[in-house]
C-alpha positions in Angstrom: 100.6 50.3 53.6 101.2 50.2 57.3 102.5 53.2 59.2 106.2 53.5 60.1 106.7 52.3 63.7 107.0 55.3 66.0 109.9 55.5 68.4 109.1 54.8 72.0 111.0 54.9 75.3 112.5 51.7 76.8 109.4 51.3 79.0 107.1 51.7 76.0 105.9 55.3 76.7 105.7 57.7 73.8 108.6 60.2 73.5 109.2 63.6 71.9 110.4 61.6 68.9 107.1 59.8 68.8 105.1 63.1 68.9 107.4 64.8 66.3 107.0 61.9 63.8 103.2 61.7 64.2 102.9 65.5 63.8 105.3 65.6 60.9 107.6 68.2 62.4 111.2 68.3 63.6 112.1 67.0 67.0 113.3 70.5 67.9 109.9 72.0 67.0 108.0 69.4 68.9 110.2 69.9 71.9 109.7 73.7 71.9 105.9 73.3 71.8 105.8 70.6 74.5 108.0 72.7 76.8 105.8 75.7 76.4 108.5 77.7 74.5 106.2 78.3 71.5 106.0 77.9 67.7 103.8 78.8 64.9 100.0 78.4 65.5 99.9 75.5 62.9 102.9 73.8 64.5 101.4 74.1 68.0 98.1 72.7 66.7 99.8 69.7 65.1 102.1 68.9 68.0 99.3 69.1 70.6 97.0 67.0 68.5 99.8 64.4 68.0 100.6 64.4 71.7 97.0 63.7 72.6 96.7 61.0 69.9 99.8 59.0 71.1 99.1 59.6 74.8 102.4 61.5 75.4 103.0 62.4 79.1 106.0 64.7 79.7 108.7 63.4 82.1 108.8 66.2 84.7 112.1 65.1 86.2 113.9 65.0 82.8 112.3 68.3 81.8 113.5 69.9 85.0 117.0 68.7 84.6 117.2 69.8 81.0 115.6 73.2 81.4 116.7 74.1 84.9 113.0 74.8 85.6 110.6 72.9 87.9 107.3 74.2 86.5 106.3 75.2 90.1 105.8 78.6 91.7 105.4 79.0 95.5 103.0 81.3 97.4 103.7 81.8 101.2 101.0 83.6 103.2 100.0 83.8 106.9 96.7 81.9 106.8 95.3 80.2 103.7 91.8 80.2 105.4 91.7 84.0 105.5 89.4 85.3 102.7 91.9 88.0 101.7 94.5 85.3 101.0 92.0 83.1 99.2 91.2 85.9 96.8 94.9 86.6 96.3 95.7 82.9 95.7 93.0 82.5 93.1 94.3 85.5 91.1 97.9 84.2 91.4 96.9 80.7 90.3 95.1 82.0 87.2 98.2 83.8 86.0 100.6 81.0 87.0 98.4 78.4 85.2 98.4 80.4 82.0 102.2 80.0 81.9 101.9 76.2 82.2 103.1 76.2 85.8 101.5 75.0 89.0 101.1 76.8 92.3 102.4 75.4 95.6 100.9 77.2 98.7 102.5 77.4 102.1 100.8 78.7 105.3 103.3 80.3 107.6 101.1 81.2 110.5 102.8 84.6 110.4 105.8 83.1 112.0 109.1 84.5 111.1 111.0 81.2 111.5 108.6 79.5 109.1 109.1 82.2 106.5 112.9 82.1 106.9 112.9 78.3 106.5 111.0 78.7 103.2 113.3 81.4 101.9 116.3 79.3 102.8 114.9 76.3 101.0 114.9 78.4 97.8 118.6 77.5 97.6 117.4 74.0 96.6 115.6 75.5 93.7 112.5 73.5 94.4 110.4 76.1 92.7 111.1 78.6 89.8 110.1 81.5 92.0 108.1 82.6 95.1 105.5 85.1 96.0 105.5 85.9 99.8 103.3 88.1 101.9 104.9 88.5 105.3 103.1 90.5 108.0 106.4 91.2 109.7 109.5 92.1 107.8 112.9 91.8 109.6 116.5 92.3 108.5 116.7 88.5 108.2 113.9 88.7 105.6 115.7 91.4 103.6 119.0 89.5 103.7 117.3 86.3 102.5 115.4 88.1 99.8 118.5 89.8 98.5 120.5 86.6 98.4 117.7 84.3 96.9 118.9 82.2 94.0 115.4 82.3 92.4 113.1 85.2 91.9 110.9 86.4 94.8 108.1 89.0 94.7 106.9 90.5 98.0 103.2 91.5 98.5 103.3 94.1 101.2 105.2 97.1 102.4 109.0 97.2 101.9 111.6 99.9 102.1 112.3 101.9 99.0 115.8 100.3 98.7 114.6 96.7 98.9 116.2 94.8 96.1 113.1 92.8 95.1 110.0 93.3 93.1 107.2 94.5 95.4 103.4 95.0 95.1 101.8 97.0 97.9 98.7 98.9 98.8 98.2 102.0 101.0 96.6 100.9 104.3 97.0 104.3 105.9 94.9 105.8 103.1 92.4 103.0 103.3 91.7 103.7 107.0 91.4 107.4 106.2 88.7 106.6 103.6 86.7 104.7 106.4 87.1 107.6 108.9 86.2 110.3 106.3 83.0 108.3 105.5 82.0 107.8 109.1 82.5 111.5 109.9 80.4 112.5 106.9 77.5 110.4 108.3 77.7 112.3 111.6 79.7 109.9 113.7 82.2 111.4 116.1 83.1 108.8 118.7 84.9 106.5 116.2 86.6 103.4 117.7 89.3 101.3 116.1 89.8 97.5 116.5 93.2 96.6 115.2 95.6 93.6 114.8 99.0 93.4 116.4 101.0 96.6 116.3 104.3 94.7 115.6 103.0 93.7 112.2 103.4 95.8 109.1 99.6 96.1 108.5 98.8 96.7 112.1 101.3 99.5 112.5 100.2 101.1 109.2 96.5 101.0 110.0 97.1 102.4 113.5 99.0 105.3 112.1 96.4 105.9 109.4 93.6 106.0 112.0 95.4 108.5 114.2 96.4 110.7 111.3 92.8 110.7 109.9 91.3 111.9 113.2 94.0 114.5 113.6 93.4 115.8 110.1 89.8 116.5 111.1 90.8 118.1 114.4 89.2 115.2 116.5 90.9 114.3 119.8 91.6 110.6 120.0 90.2 108.9 123.1 92.5 105.9 123.7 89.6 104.1 125.3 88.2 103.8 121.8 91.3 101.9 120.5 91.7 98.1 121.1 94.3 95.7 119.8 93.8 92.0 119.2 94.7 89.7 116.3 93.6 89.5 112.7 91.2 86.7 113.4 87.4 86.5 114.1 87.6 85.3 117.7 90.3 87.8 118.7 88.3 90.6 117.0 85.2 89.7 118.9 87.1 89.6 122.2 88.8 92.9 121.4 85.5 94.6 120.5 83.9 93.3 123.8 86.8 94.8 125.8 86.4 98.1 124.0 82.6 98.2 124.5 83.0 97.4 128.2 84.8 100.7 128.8 83.6 103.1 126.0 80.5 103.9 124.0 81.5 104.4 120.3 79.0 105.5 117.7 81.2 103.8 115.0 83.9 101.2 114.7 86.6 100.8 112.1 88.1 97.3 112.1 91.5 96.4 110.6 90.1 93.6 108.5 86.8 91.9 107.7 87.4 88.9 110.1 87.8 91.4 113.0 84.7 93.3 111.7 82.5 90.1 111.8 83.7 89.5 115.3 82.9 93.1 116.2 79.4 92.8 114.7 78.7 89.8 117.0 80.1 91.6 120.0 77.9 94.6 119.3 74.8 92.4 119.0 75.7 90.7 122.2 76.0 94.1 123.9 72.5 95.1 122.6 73.9 97.6 120.1 72.2 97.9 116.7 74.2 98.2 113.5 74.2 100.8 112.0 71.6 102.6 114.1 73.6 102.7 117.3 77.1 101.9 116.0 78.2 102.1 112.4 80.7 99.5 111.3 83.4 99.4 108.6 85.9 96.6 107.9 88.9 96.3 105.7 89.9 94.1 102.7 86.3 93.9 101.3 86.4 90.1 101.1 83.5 87.9 100.3 82.5 87.9 104.0 81.5 91.6 103.6 78.5 90.8 101.4 77.6 87.6 103.3 76.9 89.4 106.6 73.6 91.0 107.7 73.7 93.9 107.6 76.1 93.8 104.7 79.5 95.2 105.8 81.0 98.4 104.5 84.6 97.7 103.8 87.8 99.2 102.4 89.1 97.2 99.4 92.9 96.9 99.4 92.8 95.1 96.0 93.8 91.6 97.2 93.1 89.9 93.9 94.7 92.7 91.9 97.8 92.6 94.1 98.0 88.9 93.6 97.6 89.2 89.8 100.3 91.9 89.5 102.7 90.0 91.8 102.3 86.8 89.6 102.9 88.8 86.4 106.0 90.4 87.9 107.3 87.0 89.0 106.9 85.5 85.6 108.6 88.4 83.9 111.5 88.1 86.4 111.8 84.4 85.7 112.0 85.1 82.0 114.5 88.0 82.5 116.4 88.0 85.8 118.3 91.1 84.8 115.3 93.4 85.1 115.7 96.2 87.8 113.5 95.9 90.9 110.0 97.1 90.3 107.4 98.5 92.7 103.7 98.6 92.0 100.9 100.1 94.2 97.2 99.2 94.2 95.1 102.1 95.6 92.4 101.4 98.2 88.7 102.1 97.7 85.7 102.1 100.0 82.6 100.0 99.4 79.7 101.5 101.4 77.0 99.1 102.4 74.2 98.8 105.0 76.5 98.6 108.1 77.5 102.2 107.8 75.5 103.6 104.9 73.1 105.8 106.9 73.5 109.1 108.8 73.5 109.0 112.6 69.8 108.9 113.6 68.3 111.3 116.1 67.9 110.0 119.7 64.8 107.9 120.1 62.2 109.7 122.3 61.6 106.6 124.4 65.2 106.1 125.3 65.8 106.0 129.0 69.3 105.6 130.5 67.7 103.3 133.2 66.3 101.0 130.5 68.3 97.8 129.8 70.1 97.3 126.5 68.0 96.8 123.4 67.8 93.1 122.5 69.4 92.2 119.2 67.0 91.5 116.4 66.6 87.8 115.6 67.4 88.3 111.9 71.0 89.1 112.6 73.4 86.1 112.4 74.6 84.6 115.6 78.3 84.0 116.4 78.0 80.2 116.0 79.1 78.7 112.8 81.6 81.5 111.9 85.1 80.3 111.6 88.0 82.2 113.0 
């Protein structure tokens, strides 16, 4: 006996009715499974098997109109090429995908106008929610966040009264871990290469560096502080400016991209790492272990911050009435070869009239390193 003809759409495509009939369940049960709402394990198994058998493909537009959901989540960061944001994005995508949604990524270039455009576009409900990591936070940001028609989670520092979910780290404490470590290895002339001071991370890391030295009773020589940008080329240029006027025995850099630039600047100036100058970065990205010597770096939990932000966002989408939540990921220091030794005694053959020591050929050159 032939099978009963299964209902198809006008254009011949299988419908929910088709899947329900093939699975032997009600249309409502099939719809719940296909829309990711759930069902009993046996019902889920039957519906998924039937959908695969008949070649069912959900109509995203119809589903969006019916459920008021797009199935999309947005992530807005300064630079999608920065390893810290790559780690964050991977963690967010894993959580988002587990909910059956897709991630849409925006690069803002750290520009406030780009970020505000994205926040205003949320009025169109083109996504179910957004995770944003601005490096500058203005009153306009706070106003747009408070008035957003869809959930938004911010990765970064916000005021205690900000009306949105927030995942942060403690950059000040992170810099202090680096300074404490360098002082413990005998370094005393510790320099700092930072990003822009008008950014949230730049201001926090500058304050943390100054506070850490003060806590140890060490006078800060302003010649040992240089500001550039959070990119490789700017970090290299900033480190060269610092080395032209001062002689540090250690450098703390505000992120790993700056630290890679500083490493190449030190080699170009004939300084050995870590024998002459110890070096510590921040973010503990994949770059830290790719360098030679491997880079000591302060982890600010980029992947963990991303994971927590995604979880908060999905919970907020499911229940918009939840009160604003704030989570903090503590920093930790990974000590590697670039700073992992105590300051050596002066070499007997050293002569101030001698030229700078040539860099060893086993160190990487600056060519081939992207900004």
